[in-house]
C-alpha positions in Angstrom: 0.0 0.0 0.0 1.3 3.5 -0.9 0.5 6.3 1.6 0.7 9.9 0.5 0.4 13.3 2.1 -0.5 16.3 -0.2 -0.7 20.0 0.3 -2.2 22.0 -2.6 -5.1 23.9 -4.0 -8.4 22.5 -5.3 -8.9 22.6 -9.0 -12.7 22.6 -8.8 -15.4 22.6 -6.2 -15.8 19.2 -4.5 -18.5 17.0 -6.1 -20.7 14.7 -4.0 -22.4 11.9 -6.0 -24.4 8.8 -5.1 -23.0 5.7 -6.8 -24.6 2.3 -6.3 -26.1 3.3 -3.0 -22.8 4.8 -1.6 -21.7 8.4 -1.6 -18.4 9.6 -3.1 -16.9 13.0 -2.7 -14.3 13.9 -5.3 -12.0 16.8 -6.1 -8.6 17.4 -7.7 -5.6 18.9 -5.9 -2.8 20.9 -7.7 0.5 20.2 -5.9 3.2 22.8 -6.9 6.9 22.4 -6.7 9.5 24.9 -7.6 12.6 23.6 -9.4 15.8 25.2 -10.5 16.8 24.9 -14.2 20.5 24.4 -15.1 20.8 28.0 -16.1 19.8 29.1 -12.5 16.2 30.2 -13.3 13.4 28.6 -11.5 10.0 27.3 -12.6 6.9 25.8 -11.0 5.9 22.2 -11.8 2.3 21.3 -11.1 1.2 17.7 -10.4 -2.6 17.1 -10.4 -4.0 14.4 -8.1 -7.6 13.2 -8.2 -8.9 12.6 -4.7 -11.9 10.5 -3.7 -13.6 9.7 -0.4 -16.2 6.9 -0.4 -18.8 6.6 2.4 -21.3 3.8 2.9 -24.8 4.8 2.4 -26.2 8.2 1.5 -23.9 10.3 3.6 -22.5 13.7 2.6 -19.2 14.7 4.4 -19.7 18.0 6.3 -16.4 19.3 4.9 -17.7 19.1 1.3 -19.4 22.5 1.4 -16.1 24.2 2.2 -14.1 22.5 -0.5 -14.2 25.2 -3.2 -11.9 25.8 -6.2 -8.7 27.4 -5.0 -9.0 26.3 -1.4 -5.7 25.2 0.1 -6.0 21.7 1.7 -3.9 18.9 3.3 -4.9 15.4 2.2 -3.7 12.1 3.5 -4.6 8.8 1.8 -3.7 5.8 -0.3 -2.1 6.4 -3.7 -2.8 4.6 -6.9 -1.9 5.2 -10.5 -4.2 4.1 -13.3 -4.1 4.2 -17.1 -7.1 4.9 -19.4 -7.8 5.7 -23.0 -7.7 9.4 -23.8 -10.0 11.2 -26.2 -7.5 10.7 -29.1 -7.3 7.0 -28.3 -3.9 7.4 -26.7 -3.0 5.9 -23.3 -3.2 8.4 -20.4 -2.2 8.1 -16.8 -4.0 9.4 -13.7 -2.7 9.8 -10.1 -5.5 9.0 -7.6 -5.7 9.3 -3.8 -8.3 7.4 -1.8 -8.7 9.9 1.1 -8.3 8.9 4.7 -8.0 12.5 6.0 -8.7 16.0 4.6 -8.0 19.3 6.4 -8.7 22.8 5.3 -5.7 25.1 5.6 -5.8 28.8 6.4 -5.8 31.7 4.1 -9.1 31.3 2.4 -9.8 30.7 -1.3 -7.0 31.9 -3.6 
């Protein structure tokens, strides 16, 4: 099992959906890292992680209403990588996190 801790900003408002009698809350997190180029300049690298929290039954997590686009969050969970067919028929990869903990960080929505 791969455990991960992420700190980043939400890419869209959290969605809460009912699937097969269970509830899933989902959102994406942009994790930014500054790297230095060989010429001494720096640039930001953004990695997107799709986050999901499953709950048995028709239960909406109370935190969902506060998870808005741009909100800074801390997420802990189990990491998986999956492949899928893109729109052009090419193979794409997705980084996913099955959430065990989510925390709102200060500063408000960016």
